[in-house]
C-alpha positions in Angstrom: 11.5 -18.6 29.5 10.9 -20.1 26.0 9.3 -23.5 25.8 7.9 -25.7 23.1 5.6 -28.5 24.4 4.8 -31.7 22.7 1.8 -33.5 24.3 -1.2 -34.9 22.7 -3.6 -33.8 25.5 -1.7 -30.7 26.6 -3.3 -27.3 26.2 0.1 -26.1 25.0 0.0 -28.3 21.9 -1.3 -25.5 19.7 1.4 -23.2 21.0 4.2 -25.5 19.8 5.2 -24.0 16.4 5.0 -20.3 17.6 6.9 -20.9 20.8 9.6 -23.0 19.0 10.0 -20.2 16.4 10.5 -17.7 19.2 13.0 -20.0 20.8 15.3 -19.4 17.7 16.4 -15.8 17.7 16.5 -13.7 14.5 20.2 -13.1 15.3 22.6 -15.7 16.6 24.0 -13.4 19.3 20.7 -12.0 20.5 20.4 -12.4 24.3 17.3 -14.2 25.7 15.2 -13.7 28.7 16.7 -14.4 32.0 15.5 -17.8 33.4 13.3 -17.9 36.4 16.0 -19.7 38.5 19.7 -20.4 38.2 21.1 -23.9 38.9 23.0 -22.5 42.0 19.7 -21.7 43.7 18.1 -25.0 42.6 20.6 -27.1 44.5 19.9 -25.2 47.8 16.1 -25.4 47.5 14.1 -28.3 48.8 10.5 -28.7 47.6 10.1 -25.1 46.5 7.5 -26.1 43.9 4.2 -27.2 45.3 4.3 -30.9 44.5 2.3 -32.1 47.4 -0.9 -31.0 45.6 0.1 -33.2 42.7 0.4 -36.3 44.9 -3.0 -35.5 46.4 -4.6 -35.2 43.0 -3.1 -38.6 42.0 -4.4 -40.2 45.1 -7.9 -38.8 44.4 -7.7 -40.0 40.9 -7.1 -43.5 42.2 -4.0 -43.9 40.1 -1.3 -44.0 42.9 -1.5 -45.3 46.5 0.4 -43.5 49.2 3.9 -44.7 49.0 7.0 -44.3 51.1 10.2 -43.2 49.3 12.2 -46.2 48.2 16.0 -46.0 47.9 17.8 -45.8 44.5 18.6 -49.5 44.5 15.0 -50.4 44.7 14.0 -47.8 42.2 16.4 -48.9 39.5 16.7 -52.6 40.1 18.6 -54.3 37.3 18.7 -51.0 35.2 21.0 -49.2 37.7 24.1 -49.8 35.7 22.6 -48.6 32.5 21.1 -45.5 34.2 24.5 -44.5 35.6 26.4 -45.2 32.4 24.0 -43.4 30.1 25.4 -40.3 28.4 21.9 -38.8 28.3 21.2 -36.7 31.5 18.4 -38.4 33.4 16.7 -38.3 36.8 14.1 -40.5 38.4 11.1 -38.5 39.9 8.5 -39.5 42.5 4.9 -38.5 42.3 5.5 -35.1 43.8 8.1 -34.3 41.1 11.0 -34.6 43.5 14.2 -36.3 42.3 14.8 -39.8 43.7 18.1 -40.2 41.9 20.1 -38.5 39.1 22.8 -40.1 36.9 26.3 -38.6 36.5 25.5 -37.1 33.1 22.7 -35.1 34.7 25.1 -33.8 37.4 27.7 -33.0 34.7 25.2 -31.0 32.7 24.2 -28.9 35.7 27.8 -28.6 37.0 27.1 -30.3 40.4 27.3 -33.7 42.2 24.3 -35.8 41.2 23.9 -36.8 44.8 23.2 -33.2 45.8 20.2 -33.2 43.5 18.3 -35.8 45.5 14.9 -34.5 46.7 15.3 -31.3 44.6 12.2 -30.2 42.7 12.5 -31.1 39.0 10.4 -28.2 38.1 12.9 -25.8 39.5 15.9 -27.6 37.9 14.3 -27.6 34.4 12.5 -24.3 34.8 9.0 -25.8 34.4 7.3 -23.5 36.8 7.9 -20.1 35.4 5.4 -20.5 32.6 1.9 -21.1 33.8 0.9 -23.1 30.8 4.0 -25.2 30.9 3.5 -25.8 34.6 -0.1 -26.9 34.0 1.1 -29.4 31.3 3.7 -30.7 33.7 1.1 -31.3 36.4 -1.0 -33.2 33.8 1.8 -35.7 33.4 2.4 -36.1 37.2 -1.4 -36.6 37.7 -1.6 -39.3 35.0 -3.8 -37.2 32.7 -1.1 -36.9 30.1 1.5 -39.4 29.0 4.4 -37.2 28.0 5.8 -33.7 28.1 8.4 -32.3 25.7 9.7 -28.7 25.8 12.7 -26.5 25.0 14.0 -24.4 27.9 16.9 -22.1 28.5 18.9 -22.5 31.7 21.8 -20.6 33.2 24.8 -22.7 34.1 26.6 -22.0 37.4 29.7 -21.1 35.3 27.7 -18.3 33.7 26.9 -19.6 30.2 23.4 -20.1 28.9 22.3 -23.7 28.1 19.4 -24.6 25.7 18.0 -27.9 26.7 15.4 -30.4 25.5 13.3 -31.4 28.6 11.2 -34.6 28.6 9.0 -36.0 31.4 7.1 -39.3 31.1 5.8 -42.0 33.5 7.6 -45.3 34.0 5.7 -48.5 33.4 5.0 -49.0 37.1 2.9 -45.8 37.0 4.5 -44.6 40.3 7.7 -42.9 39.1 8.7 -40.6 36.2 11.7 -40.3 34.1 13.1 -36.8 33.5 15.6 -36.2 30.7 17.4 -32.9 30.2 19.6 -32.9 27.0 21.9 -30.1 26.1 20.8 -28.8 22.6 22.8 -25.5 22.7 24.9 -26.4 19.6 21.8 -27.3 17.6 20.0 -24.2 18.8 23.0 -22.0 17.8 23.1 -23.6 14.4 19.4 -23.1 13.9 19.8 -19.5 15.0 22.5 -18.9 12.4 20.4 -20.5 9.7 17.4 -18.4 10.7 19.6 -15.3 10.7 20.7 -16.0 7.1 17.1 -16.7 6.1 15.7 -13.5 7.7 18.4 -11.0 6.7 19.4 -9.3 3.5 22.9 -10.4 2.4 23.8 -7.0 0.8 22.8 -4.6 3.6 22.7 -7.2 6.5 19.4 -5.6 7.5 16.3 -7.6 8.3 14.6 -8.7 5.1 11.0 -8.6 4.0 10.1 -11.9 5.8 11.5 -10.7 9.2 10.0 -7.3 8.7 6.5 -8.6 8.3 7.0 -11.0 11.2 8.1 -8.1 13.4 5.3 -5.9 12.1 2.6 -8.5 12.8 4.0 -9.0 16.3 4.2 -5.3 16.9 0.5 -4.8 15.8 -0.6 -7.6 18.1 1.4 -6.4 21.1 0.4 -2.7 20.6 -3.3 -3.7 20.5 -3.2 -5.7 23.8 -0.3 -4.4 25.9 -1.6 -1.7 28.3 1.9 -0.4 29.0 2.4 0.7 25.3 1.0 3.7 23.4 -1.2 1.4 21.2 0.0 3.1 18.1 2.3 2.1 15.2 4.3 4.2 12.7 5.9 3.3 9.4 8.2 5.1 6.9 8.3 3.4 3.5 11.3 4.6 1.5 12.3 4.3 -2.1 15.5 5.7 -3.6 14.9 8.1 -6.5 16.7 7.1 -9.7 18.5 4.1 -8.3 18.0 2.2 -11.5 20.3 4.7 -13.3 23.1 3.9 -10.8 22.9 0.2 -11.6 22.6 0.8 -15.4 25.5 3.2 -15.6 27.9 2.1 -12.9 27.0 -1.5 -12.5 25.4 -3.6 -9.8 28.5 -3.8 -7.7 28.5 0.0 -7.1 24.7 -0.2 -6.7 25.1 -2.8 -3.9 27.7 -0.6 -2.2 25.3 2.3 -2.4 22.5 0.2 -0.8 24.8 -0.9 2.0 25.8 2.7 2.7 22.2 3.8 2.6 21.4 1.0 5.1 24.1 2.3 7.5 22.8 5.8 7.4 19.2 4.7 7.9 20.2 2.5 10.9 22.0 5.5 12.5 18.8 7.6 12.1 16.7 4.9 13.6 19.0 4.5 16.6 19.2 8.3 17.1 15.5 9.0 16.8 14.6 5.8 18.7 16.6 6.9 21.7 15.1 10.3 21.8 11.6 9.0 21.2 11.2 6.3 23.9 14.1 7.2 26.2 15.9 3.9 25.4 19.0 3.0 23.4 17.0 0.7 21.2 16.3 2.1 17.8 13.5 1.5 15.4 13.5 -1.5 13.1 15.1 -0.8 9.7 14.6 -3.4 6.9 15.3 -3.8 3.2 12.2 -5.0 1.5 13.8 -5.6 -1.8 15.5 -3.6 -4.6 15.9 0.0 -3.4 13.0 -0.1 -1.0 13.5 0.2 2.7 11.1 0.3 5.7 11.5 1.9 9.1 9.1 0.6 11.7 8.2 2.6 14.8 6.7 0.4 17.5 4.7 2.2 20.2 4.7 5.4 18.3 4.2 8.6 20.3 2.4 10.3 17.4 2.8 11.7 13.9 5.6 14.1 15.0 7.9 11.2 16.0 7.5 9.3 12.7 7.8 12.6 10.7 11.0 13.3 12.5 12.4 9.9 11.5 11.4 10.5 7.9 13.1 13.9 7.9 16.2 12.5 9.5 16.4 9.9 6.7 16.0 12.5 4.0 18.7 14.7 5.5 21.1 11.8 5.9 20.7 10.6 2.3 21.2 14.0 0.9 24.9 13.9 1.9 27.0 12.6 -1.0 28.3 9.0 -1.0 32.0 8.2 -1.7 32.1 4.7 -3.1 35.2 3.2 -4.8 36.2 6.5 -6.2 32.7 7.4 -7.2 31.0 10.4 -5.6 27.2 9.8 -5.8 24.3 11.9 -4.7 20.9 10.3 -4.2 17.5 11.3 -2.9 14.6 9.4 -1.5 10.8 9.5 -1.5 9.1 8.4 1.7 5.6 7.5 2.5 4.7 8.1 6.2 1.8 6.4 8.0 1.0 6.7 11.7 -2.1 5.3 13.3 -3.7 3.3 16.1 -2.7 -0.3 16.0 -6.2 -1.6 17.0 -8.0 -2.6 13.8 -4.9 -2.2 11.7 -3.5 -5.1 9.7 0.0 -5.5 8.3 -1.5 -5.6 4.8 -3.6 -2.4 5.3 -0.6 -0.5 6.8 1.6 -1.4 3.9 -1.0 -0.5 1.3 -1.4 2.9 3.0 2.4 3.4 3.0 2.7 2.3 -0.6 0.0 4.8 -1.6 1.7 7.6 0.3 5.1 6.8 -1.2 3.4 7.1 -4.6 2.1 10.5 -3.6 5.6 11.6 -2.6 7.0 10.7 -6.0 4.0 12.3 -7.7 4.5 15.5 -5.8 8.1 15.8 -7.0 10.3 13.2 -5.2 13.0 13.9 -2.6 10.4 14.4 0.1 8.3 12.6 2.7 4.5 12.7 2.5 2.1 11.9 5.3 -0.9 9.6 4.7 -4.1 11.7 4.1 -7.4 9.8 4.5 -9.3 12.3 2.3 -6.8 12.0 -0.5 -6.8 8.3 -0.2 -10.6 8.2 -0.3 -10.4 10.3 -3.5 -7.9 7.8 -4.9 -10.2 4.9 -3.9 -13.1 6.6 -5.6 -11.0 7.2 -8.7 -10.1 3.5 -8.7 -13.8 2.5 -8.3 -14.8 4.7 -11.2 -12.0 3.4 -13.4 -12.9 -0.2 -12.8 -16.6 0.3 -13.6 -16.2 2.6 -16.7 -16.4 -0.1 -19.3 -19.4 -1.9 -17.8 -21.2 1.4 -17.3 -21.3 1.9 -21.1 -23.1 -1.4 -21.6 -25.5 -0.7 -18.7 -26.5 2.6 -20.3 -25.4 4.8 -17.4 -24.2 7.6 -19.6 -26.3 10.4 -21.0 -25.7 13.5 -23.1 -26.5 17.2 -22.5 -26.1 19.9 -25.1 -24.8 23.5 -24.7 -25.6 26.0 -27.5 -23.0 27.6 -29.6 -24.4 31.1 -30.3 -23.5 33.5 -33.1 -22.3 36.8 -31.5 -23.7 38.8 -34.4 -27.4 37.7 -34.3 -27.6 35.9 -30.9 -29.0 32.7 -32.5 -27.8 29.2 -31.8 -25.8 27.7 -34.7 -24.8 24.5 -33.1 -24.5 22.6 -29.8 -21.7 20.9 -28.0 -22.5 17.4 -26.8 -21.3 16.9 -23.1 -21.4 13.5 -21.6 -22.7 12.8 -18.1 -22.3 9.7 -16.0 -25.4 8.8 -13.9 -23.4 6.7 -11.4 -25.6 4.5 -9.2 -23.4 5.2 -6.2 -21.9 8.7 -6.7 -24.7 10.4 -8.6 -24.4 12.4 -11.8 -20.7 13.0 -12.6 -19.4 15.7 -14.9 -16.8 14.8 -17.6 -13.9 16.1 -15.5 -14.5 13.3 -13.1 -14.1 10.4 -15.5 -12.8 11.4 -19.0 -9.1 11.3 -17.9 -9.7 7.9 -16.3 -11.3 6.7 -19.5 -8.3 7.9 -21.5 -5.9 6.1 -19.1 -7.6 2.7 -19.2 -8.7 2.8 -22.8 -12.4 2.9 -22.1 -12.5 6.2 -24.0 -12.6 4.4 -27.3 -15.9 2.6 -26.5 -17.3 5.6 -24.6 -16.3 8.0 -27.4 -17.9 5.8 -30.0 -21.2 5.8 -28.0 -21.1 9.6 -27.5 -20.5 10.2 -31.3 -23.3 7.9 -32.3 -25.8 9.2 -29.8 -25.0 12.9 -30.7 -25.3 12.3 -34.4 -28.5 10.4 -34.0 -29.9 13.3 -31.9 -28.8 15.9 -34.4 -30.5 14.0 -37.2 -33.7 13.8 -35.1 -33.7 17.6 -34.6 -33.3 18.1 -38.3 -36.2 15.8 -39.2 -38.4 17.3 -36.5 -37.8 20.9 -37.8 -37.1 20.6 -41.5 -37.8 24.2 -42.1 -35.5 25.5 -39.4 -31.8 26.2 -39.9 -30.2 22.9 -38.8 -27.9 22.8 -35.8 -24.5 21.2 -36.1 -23.4 19.0 -33.2 -19.8 19.3 -31.8 -18.3 16.2 -30.2 -15.0 15.9 -28.3 -12.6 13.4 -29.5 -9.6 12.1 -27.5 -6.3 11.5 -29.3 -6.3 7.9 -28.0 -9.4 7.4 -30.2 -7.3 8.1 -33.2 -4.5 5.7 -32.2 -6.6 2.9 -30.6 -9.4 2.7 -33.1 -10.2 3.5 -36.7 -11.8 6.9 -36.1 -12.4 7.6 -39.8 -14.2 4.3 -40.3 -16.2 4.9 -37.1 -17.3 8.4 -38.2 -18.2 7.2 -41.7 -20.2 4.3 -40.4 -22.1 6.4 -37.8 -22.9 9.2 -40.4 -24.2 6.5 -42.8 -26.3 4.8 -40.1 -27.8 8.0 -38.8 -28.0 9.8 -42.2 -26.6 12.9 -40.7 -24.9 15.2 -43.3 -21.1 15.4 -42.6 -21.2 19.2 -42.5 -23.5 19.0 -39.4 -20.8 17.2 -37.4 -17.8 19.0 -35.8 -15.1 17.1 -34.0 -13.1 18.8 -31.2 -9.6 17.9 -30.3 -7.4 19.6 -27.7 -4.6 21.8 -28.9 -1.9 19.6 -27.5 -3.4 16.6 -29.4 -3.6 18.5 -32.7 -0.4 20.6 -32.8 2.5 18.6 -34.0 0.3 15.9 -35.4 2.0 13.6 -37.9 1.6 10.2 -39.4 -1.7 8.5 -38.5 -3.3 11.3 -36.6 -2.7 13.8 -39.4 -3.9 11.3 -42.0 -7.1 10.7 -39.9 -7.8 14.5 -39.6 -7.3 15.0 -43.3 -9.6 12.1 -44.2 -12.3 13.5 -41.9 -12.0 16.9 -43.3 -12.2 15.5 -46.9 -15.4 13.8 -45.8 -16.9 17.2 -44.9 -16.6 17.0 -41.2 -15.4 20.2 -39.4 -12.3 19.9 -37.2 -12.1 22.3 -34.2 -9.1 22.9 -31.9 -10.5 23.0 -28.3 -9.0 25.1 -25.5 -6.8 26.9 -28.0 -4.1 29.0 -26.3 -3.3 26.6 -23.4 -0.8 24.4 -25.3 2.4 25.1 -27.1 0.7 27.0 -30.0 3.0 26.4 -32.9 1.0 28.7 -35.1 2.7 27.5 -38.2 0.8 24.3 -38.0 -2.5 26.1 -38.4 -1.8 26.6 -42.1 -1.0 22.9 -42.6 -3.7 21.2 -40.6 -7.3 20.6 -41.9 -8.7 22.8 -39.1 -11.8 25.0 -39.6 -12.5 26.3 -36.1 -10.5 27.6 -33.1 -12.2 27.5 -29.7 -10.5 30.0 -27.4 -9.8 28.8 -23.9 -12.0 30.4 -21.3 -9.0 31.8 -19.4 -8.7 34.5 -22.1 -12.4 35.5 -21.9 -12.2 35.8 -18.1 -10.2 39.0 -18.5 -13.2 40.6 -20.3 -15.4 40.4 -17.2 -15.5 44.0 -16.1 -15.4 47.3 -18.0 -14.1 48.9 -14.8 -11.1 46.5 -14.5 -10.3 45.5 -18.1 -7.2 43.4 -18.9 -5.6 45.0 -22.0 -3.2 42.1 -22.5 -6.0 39.5 -22.8 -8.0 41.7 -25.2 -4.9 42.3 -27.3 -4.1 38.5 -27.5 -7.7 37.6 -28.4 -7.8 40.3 -31.0 -4.6 39.0 -32.6 -5.7 35.4 -32.5 -9.1 36.3 -34.1 -7.4 38.3 -36.8 -4.9 35.5 -37.5 -7.7 32.9 -37.6 -9.7 34.9 -40.0 -6.7 35.4 -42.3 -6.3 31.6 -42.4 -10.0 31.1 -43.1 -10.9 29.8 -39.7 -13.9 30.8 -37.5 -13.4 31.5 -33.7 -15.6 30.4 -30.8 -15.1 31.9 -27.4 -15.7 29.6 -24.4 -17.0 30.5 -20.9 -18.9 33.7 -21.9 -20.8 34.6 -18.7 -21.8 38.3 -19.1 -23.2 40.7 -21.7 -20.1 42.8 -21.4 -17.9 40.0 -22.4 -20.1 39.2 -25.3 -20.1 42.8 -26.5 -16.3 43.1 -26.4 -15.9 39.7 -28.1 -18.3 40.8 -30.8 -16.4 44.1 -31.3 -13.2 42.2 -31.7 -14.8 40.1 -34.4 -15.2 36.7 -32.6 -17.7 34.6 -34.5 -19.5 32.5 -31.9 -19.8 32.3 -28.1 -20.5 29.5 -25.6 -21.2 29.8 -22.0 -23.7 30.4 -19.2 -24.7 33.8 -20.6 -26.6 31.9 -23.2 -27.5 28.6 -21.6 -26.2 25.9 -19.3 -26.0 22.3 -20.8 -29.5 21.3 -21.7 -31.4 18.0 -22.1 -32.3 17.1 -25.7 -36.0 18.3 -25.2 -34.8 21.7 -24.2 -32.9 22.1 -27.4 -36.1 21.2 -29.2 -37.8 24.1 -27.4 -34.8 26.3 -28.4 -35.4 25.5 -32.1 -39.1 26.3 -31.6 -38.0 29.7 -30.3 -36.1 30.4 -33.5 -32.7 29.5 -32.0 -32.7 32.4 -29.6 -31.4 31.7 -26.1 -33.0 34.7 -24.3 -35.2 32.5 -22.1 -32.6 29.8 -21.4 
């Protein structure tokens, strides 16, 4: 039974709002729980509720002396006429909760002669005994420890229909008797149910909306955590239609709404079909429209990942079939994030965050698929987010440092320059290589500030080496530059200012940009590259051979160095198993570069055989572990002391 109590001293007072909300169904036609007793049985039972204990408690409390039952005339006195004429169903109770008299309206409500209700237990008539908490509150009124009881109950009329009634119990002024009122509120209840249904359902698809979905989700999590009869698990499919915006934009919102309604019908059929197979009942899983083209399928008491994955696959298969809408034949697909886990310790917010993340993975992986939540992948994403959010402050805190890898002439084996490689000494994750954070810095714009710091630090260090060894051949320093640094800052002004501040000659600075950033440059990027070249700074194309390689641009861009991607050099590893294609390509690239007046640096040189073959082809410089790993600045000083030879590094 559903009841909402209203009593200042009742322990049920805090249950009021929740129980009243449950009293109003999310659907106007949803059946309720069967009441504990029907009115037919009530009229045949005498004293079935233990009321004698109530009289005893009242005697012990000193509130009510032992009384004999008076007749109706004595009980009502001058108010008998008003009692019988009242349209509100009422009954007079004794201290044991038994009916002394009932008015005609009360008998009409229950479909019986009011005289037959005399001596019947009020708790049975109004269903006050089926709920332990409600029964306790009722006893509090009869014992004089509470002055009123108000609740909503659902009763079954002898004719078969269900009645919603507002039940009230309160003592009369004489302190010996109690007035029971049972008012029919079915019409009001039905109206509230219809209003709630409108509030909690989507008008386009008629599915539960976001509010009802989260209500059901929270209730399911609570029930799954504490009900021993369930599996204790929860599953969720979070679905988004691929390209739905294009349907609205091209065919209009009316067609878009029809498509959403058709999608909702197919998803509902999937939920009913898989729900019946999953738990053996006809009741399907909850399907809700969360907004826009987003839907959710909730699996309560999940039996495992397989069940939720089956539901996701069913949804994908169902949506792949074309839709015929008002003469339009449409095909859509969906991306689905699937989460299945233990309900204990899971919150609605946490479950939705996991589902949203997994939905993003499904779209990132190619759309038209379902993807299962992966804790390891999520941990990586969380780490990525943590790094992204702390990049900018890390520059101010001085958490970055530079190491330098020699660029060695293949002809004489001496270092001609060094490439500055940034490292992040993260307080939580340790020392991080550039591949862990450079892409993040480019995404959030921190690359501008970080790149400026790298450029200034590298130039200052190169100038220090020059001053420390004025007689030695100076090393140039090569610094990587992201294309966003060209667009989001005045790179030319930054370089000019840093060179002036550090007093490093421009010819000792080389800036590396990736092939995809340089090729096809026009407008501001091209102007910046030209200005830097005019300044005397060397421009190098990094990872050459991995982009779209429009070779015609090489003659138009102010480029002086090509750095061959290490994937070409890897084919040079073994004399026993050479890769003729790689060698032919490298030889052609080196020849082309030299004809254009460019020098060539080979990356990822790891063996003497590779170095020998690159030297024979005519490659100018090499960089890789054969010569040295990235070194701290003091190790480069030792390299200069050794005449620039890397034999011992």
